[in-house]
N, C-alpha and C positions, 0 to 999 in steps of 0.2 A: 374645097381645100384652099389653104392660104397660099396664093401664088407668089407672095413675097419671099417665101422660104426657098433659098437656093442651096444652102449648105447647112448641114446639121452635125453637131458634135454628139457622139454617143459615149457615155461613160460605161466601160466594160466591167467585167466581173472580178477584176483584181487578181491578186496572187493566189496560187493554188493552195487551198487549205480546207479543212473539214467545214462543210456547210457553205462553201463559197466556190466560185469559178466554174466547176463542172456543171453544177445545177443551173447556173445562169448563162452558160454559153448558148444554150438552146434559144432563150428569149432574145439575147442580143443578136444572134445570127438571123433570127426571124425579122427583127426590127430593121436590120441592115438590108435584108431582102426587100422589105416594103419600101425603103428609101430608094433603092435601085430601080424598083418598078416605077416610081414616080419621077425618075430622072433627077433626083436630088443628090448632090455630092455629099458623101458620108465621110466623117472623120472619126476614127475610133481610138480611144485610149485604153489600152489593156496590156499589162506587163507579161501576161501568160501566153507563151508561144504555143502551148499545147492545147489550143482551142480551135474550134471551127471558125469562129468569127475573125480570128487573126490570120486565117489562111488566105492565100493569094486570090484576089478577085472578089472576095466577099465585101470588104470595105474599100472605098477609093483611096483613103489615106489612113495608115496605121501608125500610132505612136506606142512603142513598147515602153511605157512609162508608168510609174505607180499612180493609182487613182487617188491622188492626194491634192488638196487645193493648190499648193505651190506649183506643182508640175502642170496641173490642168490650166491654171491661169496663164502660164507661159505658152501653152498650146493655143489657148483662146486668143492671146495677143498676136500670135503668128498667123493663125488660120482665119480669124475673124468670122466665125460661124454666125448664121442668122438665128439659129435655135439650138437648144440642147435637150437631149433625152436623159432623164435621171433614173427612170424606173425599170431599166432593163439590166442593171448590173448588181442587183441585190442591195444589201444594207450598206455596203462600202460606197457604192455610187450615190445612194440616197443621202448618206451622211455628208459626203463630199459636196454634193449639190447644195445642201442646206447651208453649209459653211461658206461656200462661194457667194450665196445670196446674202448672208448676214454681213459678209465683209464688203459687200457692194461691188464685187467683181463683175457679176452678170450685168448689173446696171451700167457700170463703167464702160463696158464694151458693147452694150446694146444687144445682149443675148437673151432671147425669149425662151422661157421654160415651156416646152411643148407638152401637152397632155395635162396631167393633174397640176393645178396651181401650186406654187411653192407653199402657200399658207396652209393648204389642205394637207400637204406632206408633214409640215410642222405640227399641225393639229393631231395627226395620228401618231407621231413619234414622241411628243412630249406627253407624259402620262396625265399630268394635271389638266392640260388643255383638252386632251382626248376625253377624259371623264366629263368635263364641263360641257363639251360639245354634244356628247350623247345624252347628258342630263337634260339638255334643251328640248330633246324630242322624246323624253321619257323612256329611254333604252337603258336596261340594267347593265352595269359593269361590275367587275369584281371589286369588292371593297379594298381599297389600297391607299397607300401614302407614298409620295415621292420624297426621298431623303437625300441629303448631301453630306451627312456626317454619320459616323458610327453611333453617336449618342441619339441622333434622330431615329436611326433604325431601331435601337433598343426601345425607345419611347413608343414608336409606332407598333412594334411587335406586342408590347404589353397592352396597348389599347385595343388592338384587334384580337388578341388572345391566340395562344399556340393551338395547333400548328399553323405556321405561316410559310409563304414561299418568297424568297428574295430573287429579284430579277435585275440584272444590269441593263439600264436603259441604253438605247442605240446600239445594242450588241447583237451579233448574228449567231444563230445556232444555239441560243440559250447560254452563251458564254457567261460564266460567273453566277449562274442561277442555281437554286437548290432549295429543298424543303428543310425546314427547321422545326424540330419537335421541342427544343428547350433552349435555354440561354447559351449554353456552351456551343451548340451547333450554330446558333444565330451569330455569335461573335466570329467564329471561323469563316462562315459563309459571307458575312458582311465584308471582312477583310479581302476575301477573294473577289467579291463583286466590285468593290471600289478600285481594284487593280485594273478592271476593264472599262469602267465608266465613272464619270463624276456624279451621276445620279443613279440611285438604287431604289427600286420599287419594292415596298413591303406589302404583300397581299395576303388576305385570308385564304387559307388552303381549301380548295374544293376537291381534294384528292378523291377519286372514285367516281366522279361525275363523267358522263360521256363527253368526248371531244369531237365536235362536228365542224366542218369547214364548208364555206360556199365560195365559189369563184364567180364574181359579178363583173359585168361590163356595162359602162355608161358612156354615151356620147355627149357632145356639147349641147345637143337639143333636149337633153334630159330623158332620152330613151334608155331603158335598162333591161338587161336579161341576166339570168343566172345560167351559167354554162354547165356547171357540174357541182354536185355536192359530194362530200367525202366524209367517211366516218373512221375514226381510229379504232382498231381492234382492241388496243389497250385503253384503259380509262385515263382520265386526267392525272398527271403526275409523271408521265413519260413523254419526253419531247416528241413532237410529230415526226422528226427525222429519225427517231429511234423506234418508232412504232410501225407495225403493219397497218397500212391504210387501205380501206375498201371503198371503191366507187362503183355505182352510187351507194348511198347509205342503205343499210339492210335492216336495221332494227328500229328506225323511226316510224311512228304512226303517221297516217296521212295528215292529221292535225299538226303534229310536231314539225313535219317537213315543211308545210306551207307557212306555218307561223315563223319559222326561222328564215325562210326564203323572203317573206314579206319584210321582215326586220332588216335583212341584208340590203335590200333595195332602198328601204327608208334611210339607212345609214349612209350609203354611198351618195344618195341624192343630197342629204343634208350637209355632208362634209364637202361635196362638190368635186369628187374625183372624176377625171375624164380619162377613159381607157379601161384598165383592168385593176381589180383589187381583190384581196382575199380577206374574208371575214371569218374569224375563229370564235366558236362558242363553247362554253361548258354547259351541258344539259343535265339536269337532275334526272336520274333514271327512274325515280319514284313519282315524278310529277312532270308538269311542263315548265317548271321553273328553269330559267336560263341565266347566264351571264355572258356578256361579250368579253372575250379574253383580249383580243387585239384586232386591229384592222391594218393590213399591210397595203399601203398605197403604192404598190409596185408589183411587178411580176415576182412570184415567189417560187420556192421549190415545188409547192403544190400546183402552181400554174403549169409547169412543165408536165407534171403528171396528168392534170386535167386535159391539157391539149392533146396529149398522145392517147389518153383513154377515150376521148370523145370524138377525135378527128376535127375539133374546132381549133383553128390556129390562133390561140389567144394573143400571143405576142405580136403576130403579124397584124391582126385586127387592131390591137391597142396602139400600135405605131401609126396606123392609118387614121385612127380617131384622134391621135395627138396632132396630126397634120391638119385636122379640121373636118374630116369626113363625118357623116352620120352613119349609124348602123344600117339604115335603109338604103344607103348608096353603095354598100359593099357586098360582094359575093363571097361565100366561103371558098377560099382558095384550094381547099382539099376536095370538097365534093364537086366544085365547079358549077353547081346548079342551084343549091339553096342560098338564100340570103343570109348575111351575117346576123340578121335579126332573129333567125330561128334558133330556139333552144334545142340542143341535142337530146334525143330520147334513147337511152341505152336499153337494149334487150340482152345484155351480157354483163358479166361482173369483172371488174378490174381490181387486181390486188397488187399493192406495192410492198415489197419486203426489203428492209434494210440489210446491208452487208457490213459486218465488223471484221476487223483484223486484230483483235485485242491480244491474241496469243503471241503476236510479234513483239509485244512490249512487256518487259519485266516489271513486276510490281504494280501494274495498272489495275485499278478497281474495275471489276466486271459488272458492277451494279449499274443499271440504267436509271436515269432520272431526267431532270429538266434541262440538262446540258448535253449537247449532241456529241456522240463519239463515233457514230457510223461513218464509214468512208465511201459508201456507195449504196446503190439500191437497184433492184430489178423490178420490172413490171410484167405481170402475167395476166392473160385474158382467158376467160372460160365462160361456159354457159351456166355454171354453178359456182358457188363460192368454194366448194370443196375442190373442184377441178382447177380453178385459178390458183388457189393456195398451194396445191401439190406441185403444179408446174413451177410456181415461183420458188418454192423451197428447193427444187432440183437445180435451179439456175444460180443460186447464191454462191456457189463455189466452195461449199464447206463439206463436200463429199456426201451430201444427203440425197436420198432418192425420192423424198416426199415427206408426208407427215408420218407415215409408218414404214416398216421394213428397212430401217436404217440400222447401222451397227449400234449395239446396245450402249447407252451412255450411263456412266456411274454417277449416282446422286446420293450423297450421304443422308440428307434430310429433305424429302420431297416437300413437306409443308413449308419449310424455310425457303426453298428454291422457288416455290410458287408465290410466296408472299413478298420476297425480295427479288424483283425481276433482274435477270441478266441477259446477255446476248443469246443464251440457249433456252429462253423461256418457253417458246413454242414447243420445243422438244421435251421440256419438263412436263408440259400439259399432256403430251402424247404418252409419256411414261406413266403419269398419274392415272390416266384413263385405262391404261393396260393393266395396272396393278389393282384396279377396282375402286378408285376414287369416283364419287358420284359427281354429276354436273353441279349440284348445289354446293358440295364441299369445295370444288375448284372455284366456283363463283365467289364464295365467301372469302377465299384466300387471295384471289386475284382481282375481283370486281370486274372481270371480263364478262360481257353480256351473255346471258344464258343462251341466246339464239346462236351465237358463234360457237359456244361450247357444245350445243346439240349437233351442229354441223360437223364438228371435229369428232364427236362420239360416233357419228354416222360412218366416218372413214374407218374408224377402229372396228366397228361392227362388220363392215364389208370385209376387212382384213381377216377377222375371225372366221367368217363364212368361207373365205377362200382356203383357209387352212384345213377346213373339213375335207377338201379334195386332195389332201397330201398323198393319198394312195396312188395318184397319177404319177408322182415322182418315182415310185418304186417300179411301176410298169415300164417307164422309159428305159430302164436299164436292160430289160430283156425283150422288148417289143420294138418292131420297126415303127417309124412315125405314122405310116398309113394304117397300121393295125390298131393304132390308138384312137383313130377317128371315131369308131363306134362308141368309145367311152366318153370322148369329149363332146359327142353330139347329144348327150343327155340334155333334155330341155332345161333342167335346173342349172346345169353348168353353163349353157349358152346364155341364159338369162343373167347369171352372175357375172360372166365375162363382160357382157354389155354394160351392166351396172358399174362394174369396176372402171371401165374405160370412160363412162359418162362422168364419173366422179374423180377423174384425174390420175388413176393408177397407170404407171408405165408398165410396159411388157415385162421389164425386169422385176418390178415390185410384185407383179402377179406370180412370176416364176419363183421368186424367193418365198412368197407366201405359201405356195403349194409344195415347197421343198425341193425344187429342181436344182438349186445351187449345191446341194449335197453331192450330186452326181456329175456336174458339169460346171464350166466356168460361168461367170456372171453374164458375159456377152452371149454365150450359147443358150443360156436359160431364157434370156430376153428374145433371142431369135426364134427359139422353139415356140414360145407363146405367140409370137407374131405369125409364125407359119400356121398355127392352129386358128388364129383369128381370120387369116385370109381364106383358109379352107372353109370356115364357117360363114364367111361373108360379113364378119364384124369389122368393117372398115368405114372410114368417114365419107360415105356417099349415100344419099337418100335411097336411090333405087335398090341398092343391095340389102337394105333392111326392110323393104316392103313386106317380104314374107314373114319375117320375125315379128313385125308390128301386127300383122294379122293374127299370128299365133298368141301374142300377148297384148290384147286390146287395152287392158288396164294400164299398160306401160307405153302406149303409143305416143303420148305427148312428149315424154322425156326422151324416147328413142329418137324421134325426129328432131327435137330441139338440139340434141347433142351433136347431130351430124349436119345441120344446115350450114 
């Protein structure tokens, strides 16, 4: 570690808004924790009082000021920090740091940029420089052109050919971005994009390709690891913050996984990032062809997800690496035993599901695209994709109980609802499966990978099998609970109850599926199913399912995996 560093300025997450502040509070708080552990005085600039990092005792000195060059320069002049962290406050902090560097403020006060060198940040933020840097090592990027006028945008779009996507450079959460199928859409989108940024990127659309991300860590000694890779449930065309994200990836072949992993390490080494970065790919589902969408030389929204999903404290480690440590010198502060050099290996599935509040706004377009509208997200963990997904859908606060057994939603045109995604897309898929759409039909309309659709169909199939036991609901009205035991002890019902729990069904979902809600309240239905499960020993402990595993040897693996 660099012993000369006594005081460090950390640029925080900025004002509370979509795609900012809350997502980066985690990384900033972890970085401050790392500084405290090293006995370094921390100075934080963050105007948002509703964050953990601005709480008493987290940072040594806090300035509730906007993360803007003018305010930051005044703080630097007063505090005279030895170093500055730019990569823990999202795009706002990164943009501010680059501007301070270009204006000569950092050089004037002798402030060292810790972690990723400033030129590496500029190389990843400026699209022209980014493409040139990756061309040097033969890495494919999306064909695009950086434009500074509407006329240049028009020319670039005609050269690339429609459809194209417009992106506002240096913008967070996909602000000002959108897909354009024709000239009219192009002009409207260009006007919006230039309202957010002086540079607009015109790219050839790869809508329908898979979107994959890798979280990569590198120290100053050129040691690299990939901490986690993630896959978007939705294909390219929907912002990552708007999509369900699954970790680790589920549909990649071994060859695809290792090819993209090796590329991510090659990229981070060539650009010279020190700390953590996020590499986003578009992957052709029909071949191993790929394009690098972007590289975030900072902690991102995905970094927080990867940290919590794997138990690897990305931001904490990145802060230590910025101070000069090597990966081999650090312990994982969560496990307390493994080295920070170890790549986590997951034997479970993590699903991140966005949360929208679009019903609160009159006249808002519900269509999802490349610009972020979600106001939050939940993370769910399970042994299977189905279990994690159903848990997550219960937590998003939209009154849903999982993928099935929700209140019926009215959809005028299912084909259109599948083809033009909204905040209700996952439930439109559920509806389509129930009314008889095939996996192939849904895939053609949504381009969602068939693997995911098969898993969703599996949930619907279990639901239909539960409905076959609707006769139990009629018995409840004239039988005592204990008298029902002989009926629920039927091997096929026990097996189905186990399977439903393994794949994420709540007790209430099971109760509603077999019709209990017709005779009792929602809570009572769930409690009754729970009492049945306890009576049958279907509870999350290994010992209590030994007998059932012996009875159903073909299901032993999934029975044990689900309750470990």
